[in-house]
N, C-alpha and C positions, 0 to 999 in steps of 0.2 A: 254513677255506676260505671265501673270499669270492666273491660273485657280482657280476660286472660287468654293467651294462646298457648296451648299445650304443645310442646315439641316432643312428640313420641315417635320413635323409630318404628317404621312399619316393616314387619318381617315378610320376606318373600314366601309365597306358598311353596311347599315342598311337593315335587312331582309325586303323583300317586304310585307310579311304578318304579321310581328310583332310576337306577342305571340301565334298566331293561331296554328302553328305547334307544339309548346310545349303543348298546351291544347289538341290537337288531340292525341298526344302520351300518355298523361295522361289518356284520356278517353279510348283509345285503351287498355292500360295496365289494367285499372279498369275493363273493359268488359271482357278481356281475363282472368284476375284473378278470376272474378266472375264465369265465365264458368268453369274454371279448378276446383275451389272449389266445385261448384255444381256437376260436374261429379265425383269428388273425394268422395263427400258425397254419391252419388248414388252407387258407386262401393264399398266403404269401409263401409258405413252405415249399410248395412244388417249384416256385420260381427261383428260390434262393438255395434250398437244400435238395439233395437227390432223393426226395420222398414224394409219395403220392398217396392220396386217400381214395378208397373205393367203398361204395355203399353196397352191402349184400342184400339182394332182393329175393333170393330163393332159399329154400331149406336144404340144398344139396350138401352143405358142409356141416349140418347139425349133427351132433351137439357141440363140436369144436368151435364153429363159427356160426351162430344162429342167425336167422333172418333179422334184419335191422342192425346188424353190427357194422362198424366202421373199421375197415382194414387199412392199416398203414403199411405201405410197401416201399422197399428201396430197390434201386437198380442193382442187378447182379448179372455177371457174365454167364451165358448159358453153360459153358464148360464147368462151372463151379456148382451147378444145380444138379441134384440127384434124387433118387427115390426117397420119398418122405417129405420133401420140401413142398410147401404150399406156395403156389405161384398165381399170378394174375396175368391173364393173356386175353387176346381177342379171339373170340370163338371163330374157328376157321370157316364154318358154314354160314356165319352171320357176322360179317365185318362190322365193327363198331360196337358190338356187344361184348362187354368184358365179363370174364368168368374167373372165379376164385376156386381152384381145385388143387388137390394134392397130386404130385407126380407118383404114379403107380408103377411105372416101368420106363426104362430107357432102352430104345431099340435102334438098330441101324437100318436105314432105308437106302434106296438108290440115291436120294438127295442128301444123305448124311444122317447124323444123329437126330432122333426125335423123341419127344416125351409122350407117353400114354398117360392120360390124367383120369382121375376119378374123384367124385365128391365123396366125402366120408359117409354120407347117408345113402349113397347110391349102391345098389347091389352089384352092378357091373361097371367096368371102365367105360369112359366116354367113347362115342363112335368116331372119333377123329384122332389125329396125331398132331402134336404141336412141334413145329420145326425148332430144334435146339441150336439156333445160330444167333450170333450177336449178343445183345443184352436184353434182359427182360425184367419183370417185376417179381421180387420175392417178398411174400407177406412176412412181416416181422412182428406185428402186434395187431390185436383186434380189440375193439371196445364194444361191448354189448350195448345195444339200444342207441348208441350214439349216431348210428347211420340214419335212424328215423329223423333225428333233428337236422342232420346235414341234408338229407333228402327233402325234408319239408322246406328248409331254407333255400335250397337250390330251386325248388318249384316256385316258392313264394317270390324269390328274386327274379326268376325268369318271367313269371307271369305279371308281376306288378312293377318290376323294374326298380331303378334306383330311387324313384320318388317314394315308393312304398317303404323302402329301407330307411330313407331319411325320416319319414313319418314315424316309424317305429323307434328309431334312435331319439327323435325329438320327444316322443311320448315318455320314454324311459327317463330322459333328462328332466322333463317336467315333473314326473313323479318323485324323483330324487330331490329336486329342489323343494317341492311341497313338503316332503317328509322332513327336510332339514330345517324348515322355518320354525322359529320358536313362537309360541303363543304369547300375545302381549300380556 
């Protein structure tokens, strides 16, 4: 009795979803890449380019710039700023507190030119004057809700430090690696 060996080519199983997982991975990579580049711009940008980002925490500029917006501002000489410009400045009665308000009026004081500011949602101008000397920050763009992410990241990084950031990056890398693995 002889034994015959059949040499039959075995077909590879066809994925159930076809190209969908590949497209999903590409979309995930694109989104992750965009987020990383955006965050890199926000972190490195102020050191390389004359821009700064500010996180809006109150509703004084609503509806133009709502709570949770991220305001991108550039340096501007005070003499080029005027009524209607949105500026970012330190609140005179609370040093260290940054305010995003619109210039409502320009007045001359004993110390020189000054801005009277007002939030778009406020009924009356602010109770202080901002000295119009040197350079300041002029708001050029705002992104709704992006400030929530930046504020969360700032809080998360300051509370948990670089070790926590490293753990998050490592976890994302691990997930991408797992998703890319082909099943045997």
